[in-house]
N, C-alpha and C positions, 0 to 999 in steps of 0.2 A: 168634093163638092167642097162650095164654098161655106163655112160652119160658123153663125153666130153662137157666142156663148156669154150668156147675161152671168152676171156674178164671177164671171175670170178671174178675178184679183181673190175669191174666197177660199177657202181651206181644198172643197172638193173642187172646186172652179179650177183652180190649177192642175190638179191631174188630169179635169177632163181635157184643158188647153192642150197638157203636153201629150196626151193621148193623140188625137186631134191632128194635130201638127206632125206626130211620130205616123203617122196613118197615111201623110201625105196630102192632108185637107189644108187647105187658105182659111185659118180664122181669125174672125173680126170678136173679138173682146169685147162687151158690152157691161157697164157699170160707171156707177158714180162719179169715184176719182178718179187717178192713175195709175198706171199699172210699171212696174220694173220695164226699162227699155230694155234690158237682157230677152225678156221674153221674147223678142220679136216676132211681134204678131201685130197687126192692125189695131188701134184701142178707140174708140169712139164711147166719150162720156155720156151718157143717157141714164133718167131716172124712168124705168119702165112704169111706175106709177103715171107716168105722162104717155099717154098716149101717140103725140103726133112727132116727140121725138123718138120715143120707141118704133116707130113704123118707118123715121127717115133712114136708122140706124139697121134695121132689116132689110133694107131695098136691097137684092142687087144677091141676097142669100138663099143657099140652095137647102139648109136645114137650120132649125133654131136648138139648140140645149139652154133651158130655161130651169138656172140654179140660182138667178138673186130671189132674196125674201130675207126675212127675219128667220132667224133660227131657235125658234122654242119661246119658253116663256122668262122671266125675268129681268131682264137687260130693257122692257119697254110696258108700259100698259097694256092690257090685253087689246082695247080697242084699236089703239098702232098695231098691233100685231096683224089682228085678223084683216083689218082695211087695206095694209100695204101690200099681205099676203094675196088677197083674194084681187086686187084692184089689177098688180103686177100680173097674175096669170093669165088673167081675162083678157086683157091686153096684147098678151103676147099668143095667145091663140088666135086672137080675130085679126090682128096684124097679120101673124104669119099667114093666115087663110085668107087672108083677103088681098094677098101680093102673091100668092102661087106659091107659097112654100109649102111642099107636101110634107116633108119631117118634121119633128116634133116631138121632143123629148122633156120629161117637165119631174124635176124633181119634189116627192109626195115624200111620206112619212109612214114608219109603221103608225103612230099618232092619228093617221088619219082614222082606224080602226078602235083602236084605244091603246094605251100605255103608259107612262111614266105621269103623263098630268092628271091623269084619273086618281079618284078617289080608291077605288079598288075598282078592276075593268070586270066587265061579267064576261067573262068568256065562252064560247059557248062547244068548244073541242078543240084538240090538241094534236097535230101541226096546225095551228094557224094555214088558211088558205086564202086567196084572194076574192073568196065568196064569203067570207065571215062578216058579219051586219059589224058595223058601227056600233059603239057606246061609245063616242067623242064625247065632253063633256067642257072642252074648256077652248078659250080663242085661237090658240095656234092649231091644233087639234083640228077643229071645225074649219080652217081656212084651209087645209091641207084635203080635209073630203070635199067641202065646195069646188076646192081646184077641177079636183076628179069631174063631180058632175058638172062643171062650166065645158072638161072636153068631152064627155058625152054629149054635151049639148052641142059645139062646133061641130065636132064629128059629124054627126045627124046632118048637120045644115051644110055642112062641104065634105060630100063624099069621096073626094081626090084625095086628102091627108089622111096622114098615120099619125097617133098620137102614143107615146108611153109613157104612163104615170110610173115612174120606179119610186115606189116606197122603201129608202134607205132605215138604217140603223141608226143608232150611235157610229159615228165615224172614227175609225184610227188605222192604225198603221195594221197592226196587225194583233193574233188574239194575245199576245204577248203583252203588248200595249191596251189591250180591255182587260186584262186580268187585271193588269198597275192599277185600273181606275175602280176595279171593282168595292174597295173599300172605302171610296171616296164618294159613291153612290148611294151603300147603304140600303134603307127603307125603298128605294126605288125599282131599285133590281127586283123584285119579286113583280114589279107592275109589267116593267118592260120585259120580260121575259128571258132577262139573262142575257140578251141578244146581241148585237154587233155586225159591223160593214164594215169591211175593208177599205182604202182609198183608192188604189188601183182595181181592184174588183167592181167597186162603184164606176168609177171611169169606164172601164172597158164595157159594162152594159148599160153605159151611157152610148157610145159609139154604137152598139152592135143595134141597139135600137134604130139606130138611123138608118140602117140597115135590111132589116126585117122584114120577110114577108108577110103583113098584114095592113090589112086598110081597115080606120074607123078609131076607136081608143080601147088599150086596152090596158091595164094595172096589172102589174108584178113588184112583186116580193123579192129585193135583193139585198140578203141578209147570210150571213155567215151561214155554215151549215152545224156549225157548234157554238154552245152555250161559251162563257165568260166564265165557267166555272168547271173544278176539280170536282164537285160532286155530282154522281148520276143526274140525269135530266128527271126518272123518275119518281127519284126522291124528294128530288125539288117539286117536282109538281103533286106527290102526296102529301107534302108539311104545309104549302102554301093553295093548292087548287085540287082535293083530294076529291071534290064533288064534278069537275072537268074531265067528261069521258075523254081516253087516249083511242084518237083513229088512223094511227101511224105509227111509226118508226120512233120513240124516244129511248130508245138502247144508248146506252155508254152518255155521253156529254153531246147527245145528240141535239140540235138547236130545237126551239120551238115554231120555226117557221117552215114551209113547206113552200120551197121554192122552185118546185120544178116546173111550171108555168113557163117562166125565167130558161130555163134548159129549154124545155120546147119549143118556142117559138123566134126565141133571141141567140139560143146555141150557147150560152153564157154559163155558166159556174165558178163558185168564188174560189178563192186561193187565200189559203190561210198563209202563206207563207209572204205574204207583202206583194208580191209579185204579180201583175196581169191575169 
C-alpha cells in the first residue's frame, strides 16, 4: 500500500512511519517542515489546514494515517488549538473520501471523553470503554471529540471507507518511562486515571487499523493495560473516585481503560516492554 502519514516527523509519526516502512509499504510523509533525509521516505511539505495542498499530497495514496495537529494545551491559545485540529481532521477525511482512499486512521485522545484538562472529570464507571459519554470542557478535548463526530458524518456519506479513531493516552517509550513522569504530572494524574500508551504499540495499532475488516467509523481505546503507579488500582479508585462503580477488573495495577474492542476488531494488544 501507498500510505500517507500526516505529522510524520512528530514523536508518534516517526514510529508509525518506521512501522509502515518495515511492513513493506510505500510511505508518503506529509508535514509542514522538512524531514531527515535518512528517513528514506517520500516527503511532501503541506499544511493540512489548507485543503487544496492536502488533496494534492494525498493523490495516489491507498491509506492515510492522520497524526498532524496540536498536541494538548499550553503552547497555543485555545482557539488556535481547536480551529487547527478541527479543520485539519475534516480536511483529511473529506479529501481522502473524495479521492477514493478507503482506509483512514485518525489520532484521537482519551481526552475526547475527559482527562487531564478537566477541572474534575465526571466518570460514570470503571474501567472506561468507548461507550462512555463525553464530559470534555476544553478546546483540545473538544477538538478531538469533534473529529470523531466528523468521522461519523463522512463515513455515513461515503460507505466505502473505513475510519479508525484511536484514542491514545500520554505516549512514552514504556512503563518505566511513564512511572518516571509521575512526580512531574502531580495533580493531573487522577484526572487522567494514571494511564499511558507506548509508542511502538500505538504505531502497531495504527497499522492494524488500516487492514482491519470493518466499514464505517469505529473508535478504539489504545492504552496500556496497567497504570503508571505501584499502588493498587482499587486503592486509587477508593481515594479519588469512591462514588464511581467498578464494572470490570481493576485488580493489581490494572488500568482504568478497557481496550478489549481494539483486541476484537484490530487484533491489537499493548506491549509494556516497548516493543510492538
